[in-house]
C-alpha positions in Angstrom: -17.4 5.6 29.8 -21.2 5.3 30.4 -22.5 4.0 33.8 -24.0 1.0 31.9 -20.4 -0.1 30.8 -19.2 0.1 34.4 -22.2 -1.8 35.6 -21.7 -4.5 33.0 -18.0 -4.9 34.0 -18.9 -5.1 37.7 -21.7 -7.6 37.1 -19.5 -9.9 35.0 -16.6 -9.7 37.4 -18.7 -10.3 40.5 -20.5 -13.2 38.8 -17.3 -14.8 37.7 -15.6 -14.3 41.1 -18.6 -15.9 42.8 -18.6 -18.9 40.4 -14.9 -19.4 40.5 -14.6 -19.1 44.3 -17.5 -21.5 44.7 -15.8 -24.1 42.5 -12.6 -23.6 44.4 -14.2 -24.2 47.8 -15.6 -27.5 46.4 -12.4 -28.7 44.6 -10.4 -27.9 47.7 -12.4 -30.6 49.6 -11.5 -33.4 47.1 -8.5 -35.6 47.9 -7.8 -35.9 44.1 -7.0 -32.2 43.9 -4.7 -32.1 46.9 -1.5 -31.9 44.8 -2.9 -28.6 43.4 -4.4 -27.0 46.5 -2.2 -28.5 49.2 1.1 -28.7 47.4 3.1 -27.1 50.2 1.5 -29.3 52.9 2.1 -32.5 51.0 5.7 -31.6 50.3 6.2 -31.1 54.1 4.5 -34.5 54.8 1.7 -32.7 56.7 -1.6 -34.4 57.2 -4.5 -32.9 55.1 -7.9 -33.6 56.6 -10.9 -34.3 54.3 -14.6 -34.9 54.9 -15.8 -38.5 54.5 -16.6 -39.5 50.9 -20.1 -39.1 49.5 -21.2 -36.5 52.2 -23.3 -33.5 51.2 -20.8 -31.0 52.8 -18.0 -32.2 50.6 -19.8 -31.1 47.4 -21.3 -27.8 48.6 -19.6 -24.4 48.4 -18.4 -23.0 51.7 -16.5 -19.9 53.1 -14.5 -21.9 55.7 -11.3 -21.1 53.9 -12.0 -17.4 54.1 -12.7 -17.6 57.9 -9.5 -19.7 58.3 -7.5 -17.0 56.4 -8.6 -14.3 58.8 -7.6 -16.5 61.8 -4.1 -16.9 60.6 -1.8 -14.7 62.7 1.3 -12.8 61.5 3.5 -15.0 63.7 2.2 -18.1 62.0 3.0 -16.7 58.6 6.5 -15.9 59.7 7.0 -19.3 61.3 5.8 -21.2 58.2 7.0 -19.0 55.3 9.4 -16.3 56.6 9.3 -12.5 56.9 9.1 -12.0 53.1 5.7 -13.8 53.0 4.5 -11.4 55.8 5.4 -8.4 53.6 2.8 -9.6 51.1 0.2 -9.8 53.8 1.2 -6.4 55.2 0.9 -4.9 51.8 -2.7 -6.0 51.5 -3.4 -4.9 55.1 -2.0 -1.5 54.2 -4.3 -1.2 51.3 -7.3 -2.1 53.5 -6.4 0.4 56.2 -5.6 3.2 53.8 -8.5 2.9 51.5 -11.2 2.4 54.1 -10.3 5.8 55.5 -10.0 7.3 52.1 -13.4 5.9 51.1 -15.1 7.4 54.1 -13.6 10.8 53.1 -14.5 10.3 49.5 -18.0 9.2 50.0 -19.0 11.5 52.8 -17.1 14.7 51.7 -15.9 14.6 48.1 -18.7 13.0 46.3 -21.4 15.5 47.4 -18.9 18.4 46.7 -18.2 17.1 43.2 -21.8 16.4 42.3 -22.9 19.9 43.2 -19.8 21.5 41.8 -21.6 23.5 39.2 -23.8 25.2 41.8 -26.7 23.5 40.1 -27.5 20.2 38.3 -24.5 18.2 37.1 -23.3 18.6 33.5 -24.4 15.2 32.4 -26.6 12.5 33.9 -25.2 9.9 31.4 -21.6 10.2 32.6 -19.8 9.4 35.8 -17.9 12.7 35.4 -20.5 14.2 37.7 -18.9 12.5 40.6 -15.3 13.5 39.8 -13.4 16.7 40.2 -14.0 17.6 36.5 -17.6 18.6 37.6 -16.1 21.4 39.7 -16.2 24.8 37.9 -13.0 26.6 37.4 -11.9 28.9 40.2 -14.4 27.5 42.6 -13.5 27.7 46.3 -14.8 24.1 46.6 -11.4 23.1 45.4 -10.0 24.0 48.9 -12.1 21.0 50.1 -10.2 18.8 47.7 -6.9 20.3 48.9 -7.8 19.6 52.5 -8.7 16.0 51.7 -5.4 15.7 49.8 -3.4 16.9 52.8 -5.2 14.4 55.1 -4.8 11.5 52.7 -1.1 12.3 52.2 -0.3 12.6 55.9 -2.3 9.5 56.7 -0.4 7.5 54.1 3.0 8.8 55.4 1.9 8.0 59.0 1.0 4.4 58.0 4.3 4.0 56.1 6.3 5.2 59.0 4.5 2.8 61.4 4.9 -0.1 59.0 8.6 0.6 58.6 9.1 0.6 62.4 7.1 -2.6 62.9 8.8 -4.5 60.0 12.2 -3.4 61.1 11.5 -4.8 64.6 10.3 -8.0 62.9 13.5 -8.2 60.9 15.7 -7.9 64.0 13.7 -10.6 65.7 13.8 -12.8 62.6 17.6 -12.5 62.3 17.8 -13.6 65.9 15.5 -16.5 65.4 17.4 -17.9 62.4 20.8 -17.1 63.8 21.9 -20.7 63.0 21.8 -19.9 59.3 25.3 -20.2 57.7 24.9 -16.9 55.7 25.3 -15.0 59.0 28.9 -16.3 59.3 29.8 -16.2 55.6 31.1 -13.5 53.2 31.2 -13.7 49.4 34.6 -12.5 48.0 35.0 -11.6 44.4 37.9 -10.2 42.4 40.4 -12.5 44.0 43.8 -11.9 42.3 45.8 -14.7 40.7 48.9 -15.9 42.5 51.7 -16.4 39.8 53.9 -18.3 42.2 51.4 -21.1 43.1 49.4 -20.8 39.8 46.2 -20.5 41.8 43.9 -18.1 43.7 43.1 -20.2 46.7 46.5 -19.5 48.4 45.8 -15.8 48.1 42.4 -16.2 49.9 43.9 -18.1 52.9 46.9 -15.7 53.2 44.8 -12.5 52.9 42.2 -13.3 55.5 44.5 -15.1 57.9 46.7 -12.0 57.8 44.1 -9.3 58.2 41.4 -11.1 60.2 43.4 -13.5 62.3 41.0 -13.5 65.2 37.8 -14.2 63.4 38.8 -16.0 60.1 37.8 -19.7 59.9 38.0 -21.2 56.4 37.2 -20.7 52.8 35.5 -22.5 49.9 36.8 -21.7 46.4 34.4 -21.7 43.5 35.1 -23.5 40.2 33.9 -23.8 36.6 31.9 -26.9 36.9 29.7 -27.1 33.8 31.5 -30.3 32.6 31.0 -32.0 35.9 27.4 -30.9 36.1 26.8 -32.4 32.6 28.2 -35.7 33.7 26.2 -35.7 36.9 23.0 -35.0 34.9 23.8 -38.0 32.6 24.5 -40.1 35.7 21.2 -39.2 37.3 19.3 -40.0 34.1 21.0 -43.3 33.9 20.3 -44.2 37.5 16.7 -43.3 36.9 16.5 -45.7 34.0 18.0 -48.5 36.1 15.4 -47.9 38.8 12.6 -48.0 36.3 13.9 -51.2 34.8 14.2 -52.8 38.3 10.6 -51.9 39.1 9.3 -53.8 36.1 11.6 -56.8 36.7 12.1 -58.1 40.2 15.8 -58.9 40.6 17.1 -61.5 43.1 20.6 -62.8 43.7 20.9 -66.6 44.0 24.0 -68.7 43.8 25.9 -65.7 42.4 23.6 -65.5 39.5 20.8 -63.0 38.7 17.4 -64.6 38.2 14.6 -62.4 36.7 11.0 -62.9 37.7 8.3 -61.3 35.6 11.1 -60.1 33.3 13.3 -61.2 30.4 17.0 -61.6 29.8 16.8 -58.5 27.7 15.9 -56.5 30.8 18.9 -57.9 32.6 21.2 -56.9 29.7 19.8 -53.4 29.7 20.3 -53.1 33.5 23.9 -54.3 33.2 24.6 -52.0 30.4 23.2 -49.0 32.2 25.1 -49.9 35.4 28.3 -50.2 33.4 27.7 -46.7 32.0 26.9 -45.4 35.4 30.2 -46.8 36.7 32.1 -45.1 33.9 30.4 -41.8 34.5 31.2 -42.0 38.2 34.9 -42.6 37.4 35.0 -39.5 35.1 33.3 -37.4 37.8 36.0 -38.6 40.3 38.7 -37.6 37.9 37.3 -34.1 37.2 36.8 -33.5 41.0 40.4 -34.2 41.8 42.3 -31.4 43.4 44.8 -31.1 40.5 42.0 -30.7 37.9 40.0 -28.3 39.9 43.0 -26.1 40.6 42.9 -25.1 37.0 39.2 -24.2 37.1 39.2 -21.8 39.9 37.0 -18.7 39.7 38.0 -15.3 41.1 35.4 -15.9 43.8 35.1 -17.7 47.1 32.9 -18.0 50.2 34.8 -17.2 53.3 33.6 -18.3 56.7 34.3 -16.6 60.0 34.1 -17.7 63.6 31.5 -15.0 64.6 28.7 -13.1 63.0 30.4 -9.8 64.1 33.6 -10.7 62.1 31.6 -11.6 59.0 29.5 -8.4 59.3 32.6 -6.2 59.6 34.2 -7.8 56.6 31.1 -7.6 54.4 30.7 -3.9 55.0 34.4 -2.9 54.5 36.6 -2.1 51.5 39.4 -4.6 51.6 41.9 -3.2 49.1 42.9 0.2 47.7 41.9 -1.1 44.3 38.1 -1.2 44.6 37.7 -4.0 42.0 39.9 -6.4 44.1 38.8 -8.3 47.1 35.2 -7.2 46.8 33.2 -8.4 49.8 29.5 -8.7 50.5 27.2 -10.7 52.7 26.7 -14.2 51.3 23.1 -15.2 50.4 21.8 -18.3 52.2 23.0 -21.5 50.5 19.6 -22.4 49.0 19.4 -18.9 47.5 22.8 -18.9 45.7 22.7 -18.5 41.9 25.8 -20.7 41.2 25.9 -20.1 37.5 26.1 -16.4 37.9 29.1 -16.6 40.2 31.1 -17.7 37.2 30.5 -14.3 35.5 33.6 -12.0 36.0 32.7 -9.1 38.2 34.3 -6.7 35.7 31.7 -7.4 33.0 28.6 -7.1 35.2 28.0 -3.5 34.1 27.6 -4.8 30.5 25.0 -7.3 31.7 23.1 -4.5 33.5 23.2 -2.3 30.4 21.8 -5.2 28.4 19.0 -5.7 31.0 18.1 -2.0 30.8 17.9 -2.1 27.0 15.9 -5.4 26.9 13.3 -4.1 29.5 13.0 -0.8 27.6 12.3 -2.5 24.3 9.7 -4.7 26.0 8.1 -1.6 27.4 8.0 0.1 24.1 6.6 -3.0 22.3 3.8 -3.2 24.9 2.7 0.3 24.0 0.9 -1.2 21.0 -1.7 -3.4 22.8 -2.3 -0.7 25.5 -3.2 1.9 22.8 -5.4 -0.7 21.2 -7.2 -1.3 24.5 -7.9 2.4 24.9 -9.3 2.5 21.4 -11.8 -0.1 22.4 -12.6 1.7 25.6 -13.2 5.0 23.8 -15.9 3.6 21.6 -17.6 7.0 20.8 -14.5 8.3 19.1 -13.6 4.9 17.6 -16.8 4.6 15.7 -16.3 8.0 14.1 -13.0 6.9 12.7 -14.0 3.3 12.1 -17.7 3.1 11.1 -17.9 -0.7 10.9 -17.5 -0.6 14.7 -21.1 0.7 14.9 -22.3 -2.9 14.3 -21.7 -3.6 18.0 -24.7 -1.5 18.8 -27.0 -3.8 16.9 -26.9 -6.4 19.7 -28.5 -5.0 23.0 -26.0 -4.8 25.9 -23.0 -5.8 23.7 -21.6 -2.3 23.6 -21.5 -2.1 27.4 -19.6 -5.4 27.6 -17.2 -4.4 24.8 -16.4 -1.0 26.3 -16.6 -1.8 30.0 -15.4 -5.4 30.4 -13.4 -6.3 27.3 -10.6 -3.6 27.5 -9.6 -4.5 31.1 -9.7 -8.3 30.3 -7.4 -7.8 27.3 -5.0 -5.6 29.3 -4.8 -8.0 32.3 -4.2 -10.8 29.9 -1.2 -9.0 28.4 0.1 -8.0 31.9 0.0 -11.6 33.1 3.0 -12.6 31.0 5.1 -9.5 31.8 6.4 -10.5 35.2 7.8 -13.8 33.9 9.4 -12.0 30.9 11.0 -9.5 33.2 12.3 -12.2 35.5 13.9 -13.9 32.5 15.6 -10.6 31.6 16.6 -10.1 35.3 18.4 -13.5 35.3 20.8 -12.0 32.7 22.0 -9.3 35.1 24.4 -11.7 36.8 22.8 -11.5 40.3 24.5 -13.7 42.9 21.2 -15.0 44.3 17.6 -15.8 43.2 16.2 -13.3 45.7 18.2 -10.5 44.1 17.0 -11.6 40.7 13.4 -11.4 41.9 14.0 -8.1 43.6 15.3 -6.7 40.3 12.4 -8.2 38.4 10.0 -6.7 41.0 11.3 -3.2 40.3 11.3 -3.7 36.5 7.7 -5.0 36.6 6.5 -2.1 38.7 8.0 0.6 36.5 6.8 -1.2 33.5 3.2 -1.2 34.9 3.5 2.5 35.9 4.8 3.5 32.5 2.5 1.4 30.3 -0.6 0.5 32.3 -0.9 3.9 34.1 0.7 6.6 32.1 0.2 5.2 28.6 -3.4 4.3 29.3 -3.9 7.9 30.6 -2.2 9.6 27.7 -3.7 7.4 24.9 -7.1 7.6 26.5 -6.9 11.4 26.7 -5.6 11.6 23.2 -8.4 9.5 21.7 -11.0 11.4 23.7 -9.8 14.9 22.9 -8.5 14.7 19.4 -10.6 16.9 17.1 -12.2 18.8 20.0 -8.8 20.4 20.8 -8.3 21.3 17.2 -11.6 23.1 16.9 -11.4 24.8 20.3 -7.6 25.1 21.1 -8.2 27.6 23.9 -10.2 25.0 25.9 -7.5 22.3 25.7 -6.5 22.6 29.4 -10.0 22.1 30.6 -10.7 19.3 28.2 -7.4 17.6 29.3 -8.4 17.9 32.9 -11.8 16.3 32.1 -10.2 13.5 30.1 -7.8 12.7 33.0 -10.7 12.5 35.4 -12.7 10.4 33.0 -10.0 7.8 32.9 -11.0 6.9 36.4 -13.8 4.8 34.9 -11.3 2.7 32.9 -9.1 2.1 36.0 -12.2 1.2 38.0 -12.9 -1.6 35.5 -9.2 -2.6 35.6 -9.3 -2.9 39.4 -12.5 -4.9 39.2 -11.1 -7.3 36.6 -7.6 -7.7 38.2 -9.1 -8.1 41.7 -12.3 -10.1 41.4 -11.4 -12.2 38.3 -7.6 -12.2 38.8 -7.5 -13.2 42.4 -10.2 -15.8 41.9 -8.3 -17.5 39.1 -5.1 -17.3 41.2 -6.6 -19.3 43.9 -8.4 -21.7 41.5 -5.2 -22.5 39.7 -7.1 -23.6 36.5 -3.9 -24.4 34.5 -2.6 -26.9 37.1 -6.1 -28.3 37.7 -6.6 -28.9 33.9 -3.1 -30.4 33.5 -3.6 -32.7 36.5 -6.9 -33.9 35.1 -5.2 -34.6 31.7 -2.4 -36.5 33.4 -4.7 -38.5 35.5 -6.7 -39.7 32.5 -3.7 -40.4 30.3 -0.1 -41.4 30.9 0.0 -40.9 34.7 -3.2 -42.9 35.3 -2.8 -45.0 38.4 0.5 -43.5 39.4 1.3 -41.6 42.6 0.7 -37.9 42.2 3.4 -35.3 43.0 2.4 -31.9 44.4 2.6 -28.9 42.0 5.1 -27.0 44.2 6.5 -23.7 43.1 8.1 -20.7 44.9 6.0 -17.7 45.8 6.0 -15.2 42.9 7.0 -12.1 44.8 8.0 -10.5 41.5 4.4 -10.8 40.2 2.3 -10.1 43.2 4.1 -7.1 44.8 4.2 -4.9 41.6 0.6 -5.6 40.6 -0.8 -4.9 44.1 1.4 -1.8 44.3 0.0 -0.5 41.0 -3.5 -0.8 42.6 -2.3 1.3 45.5 -0.9 3.9 43.0 -4.1 4.0 41.0 -6.2 4.4 44.2 -4.0 7.2 45.5 -3.9 9.1 42.3 -7.7 8.9 42.0 -8.5 9.3 45.7 -9.3 13.0 45.3 -10.0 13.0 41.6 -12.5 10.2 41.4 -13.4 8.9 44.9 -16.0 6.5 43.4 -13.1 4.1 42.7 -12.1 3.7 46.3 -14.8 1.3 47.6 -13.7 -1.1 44.8 -10.2 -1.0 46.1 -11.3 -2.1 49.5 -12.9 -5.2 47.9 -9.7 -5.7 45.9 -7.4 -5.8 48.9 -9.7 -7.8 51.1 -10.0 -10.5 48.5 -6.3 -10.4 47.8 -5.6 -10.8 51.5 -7.6 -14.0 52.0 -6.4 -15.4 48.7 -2.7 -15.0 49.4 -2.9 -16.1 53.0 -4.4 -19.3 51.6 -1.7 -19.6 48.9 1.1 -18.9 51.4 -0.1 -21.5 53.9 -1.1 -24.3 51.5 0.3 -23.8 48.0 3.6 -21.9 47.5 7.0 -23.0 48.7 9.4 -20.8 50.5 12.8 -21.1 48.7 14.5 -18.2 50.5 14.0 -15.5 53.1 15.6 -12.1 52.8 14.2 -11.1 56.2 12.0 -8.4 54.9 14.1 -6.7 52.1 11.0 -6.7 49.9 9.5 -4.0 52.2 12.1 -1.5 51.0 10.6 -2.0 47.5 7.0 -1.7 48.7 7.8 1.4 50.7 9.4 3.0 47.6 6.4 2.1 45.4 3.9 3.7 47.8 6.1 6.8 48.1 6.0 7.0 44.3 2.2 6.7 44.4 1.9 9.5 47.0 4.2 11.8 44.9 2.2 11.0 41.7 -1.0 11.8 43.5 0.3 15.2 44.6 1.9 16.0 41.2 -1.5 15.2 39.5 -3.3 17.5 41.9 -0.8 20.3 41.2 -1.7 20.1 37.5 -5.4 19.8 38.2 -5.5 22.8 40.5 -3.7 24.8 37.8 -6.1 23.7 35.2 -9.0 24.6 37.5 -7.5 28.2 37.9 -6.6 27.7 41.5 -2.9 28.6 41.6 -2.8 29.1 45.4 -3.9 25.5 45.9 -1.2 24.4 43.4 1.5 26.3 45.4 0.4 24.7 48.7 0.4 21.3 47.1 4.0 21.9 46.0 4.9 22.5 49.7 3.1 19.2 50.5 5.1 17.5 47.8 8.4 18.7 49.4 7.3 17.4 52.8 6.7 13.9 51.2 10.2 14.0 49.6 11.7 14.9 52.9 9.9 12.0 54.6 11.2 9.7 51.9 14.8 11.0 52.5 14.3 10.5 56.3 13.3 6.9 55.8 16.3 6.2 53.6 18.5 7.5 56.3 16.7 6.0 59.3 15.5 2.6 58.1 17.0 1.5 54.8 20.6 0.9 55.9 19.4 -1.6 58.5 17.6 -3.6 55.8 20.6 -3.5 53.5 23.2 -4.7 56.0 23.4 -7.1 58.9 24.3 -4.6 61.6 27.4 -5.2 63.8 25.4 -4.6 67.0 22.8 -7.3 66.1 25.5 -9.6 65.0 27.3 -9.1 68.3 24.1 -9.7 70.3 23.4 -12.9 68.4 27.0 -14.1 69.0 26.5 -13.5 72.8 23.3 -15.5 72.7 25.1 -18.4 71.0 27.9 -18.3 73.5 25.5 -18.5 76.4 23.9 -21.6 74.9 27.3 -23.1 73.6 26.1 -23.1 70.0 28.5 -20.6 68.4 31.2 -23.1 67.4 28.6 -25.6 66.1 26.9 -22.9 64.0 30.0 -21.5 62.3 31.3 -25.1 61.7 28.0 -25.9 59.9 28.6 -22.8 57.7 32.0 -24.3 56.7 30.5 -27.0 54.5 27.2 -25.2 53.6 28.6 -23.4 50.5 30.1 -26.4 48.8 29.1 -26.1 45.1 26.4 -28.5 44.0 28.7 -30.6 41.8 31.0 -31.3 44.8 28.3 -32.3 47.2 27.6 -35.9 48.2 25.7 -37.8 45.6 23.9 -41.2 45.7 22.9 -42.8 42.4 20.0 -45.3 42.9 20.8 -48.5 41.2 24.5 -48.3 41.4 26.0 -50.7 43.9 29.2 -48.6 44.1 27.3 -45.4 44.8 28.2 -43.7 48.0 26.8 -41.0 50.2 30.3 -39.7 50.7 31.4 -36.7 48.6 33.3 -37.7 45.5 36.0 -35.2 46.4 36.6 -33.3 49.6 36.1 -29.6 49.7 39.2 -27.5 50.1 38.7 -26.0 53.5 41.7 -24.7 55.3 41.0 -23.7 58.8 43.4 -21.5 60.6 
């Protein structure tokens, strides 16, 4: 890629970011856009201050939202959105800390060494290769400078990871203590419950098993049922109740002398209301019948939520094997009630491996299918070779400056456009895996998206770019293939620089502007929703999208930290902008629908370890291609140290994130006993896991509706 192409990409992205962020700072000050930019605050009934109308300040761009983002503390993030939200912030902070140091090393040490790597003028003034390791002649002792920088960068990255793990582990323990009232700390999910032929049910087995083996701590249980038919009736009832409410809004109904008189309405409205109320009564009667104990007994699933009188008791049960047959009485810590995926609990535990195989196949097919657009993008980026194979492409050169835009900006835009839909597709695939909670679905999707990006965006871009650049040259000069490949790998740093620019400047700017919701809100306000009260556009935070994409940026930066250090300053801008954008989104826009208390950090740590290993493996190959085998051997030893560190972290930290430790559970029980809250907390857990179709329901518009549950839950305390 020519410097002109990189300059064109940087100019366009910086200009677009400045324009979009300026528009956002203006739109954020307008009360009409509050449902888009203050969705979280409005849903929490928080007051949103605005400047007086028709003031100059209200219609001028400002940076106050950026200054506010830097003033938000980590404790405020945890208090408002949980520890998972802090993981996002810490990921961007890690990127800033890491790449600031790497940039200093790259600019001060590596760039001068690379530029003078031929002991004379650089090979080409029209290429950025002069600033990469490809400009170092083979066998040069200057490569030991690169090895020294590689060692420092590797050890600095491992040091930051170790410190982050310690701090986040401490935060997790504090968070578990702070939210010790949550019912999931007292509850265990049990699957594989055997059928009792004597009583023709499974519920009696649950009560008998846990009262026998955990007499001192067992409290009660909540059986799970097939409830699709009840859910269908409840949906119909809610729809009918909504119609009644809408009809009553248009016709004011008053009761007088035992007769209904309609004002501003007609007798037809009264007939419709009466008909809908009659239908609602019939639906309520059917729901009552289906929720009776005799009917539900035949719909029992082989799963139940079991509640204990202490966190210690629940922790011991969740981490123990209950039966010699490992597929019976399978226990695990229950997700918090709002996080439960109720439909997936109906999937038999024995067929879950088939679901996982299907998920692997589906994600693999999607990855292979995506190889086509990635290769096409590299064809656009490698314009010099493309015009030799496809002469009509030379027409691009007829318009001044167009070639720089096509080769520098267009490929990264197309690639980012394709990537945007991948996280949502992977989440849809992950939902088929049968996970018991939404958080586990998103954790699985997070891993799938990351490896998709590594495989397609990184490796495929690298291989297809090298292939397009070196085909023909390697055929005519086969002996020079290793050196040509090394140069091609280094040259791909230009493409990844434009990718980081587009994903960071344009991507983060569009993320905070929310153009889709803004346009949709405008259309609604001018058409069918005109004059109606606006509802906030509230959605859960997309961890499965943000974490893998930011982790890919870390990976690209690490791999090219020694190879092409000119990329590193762009990454500082990337993570700084990402930090302020997502602090704003966490505070004002996205909703917190669950809190895993930091389990996302184990994923982030793994992704960064993969990045460090890839960086070292790449340098092993490059040192070999540069005829420096001693440096390659030393890098192998460095790689082994990184793997040992990863193993240490899995032994030292990971188990505490996977389980709720008995010691922490015991300590929190003692705190509750001192404040006389232990009994209240576990009793709240007793009713927290009632399935949605058994919970209290109130239908607006039905006089017979009640806030009482239509059927009592089958809780059998010991």
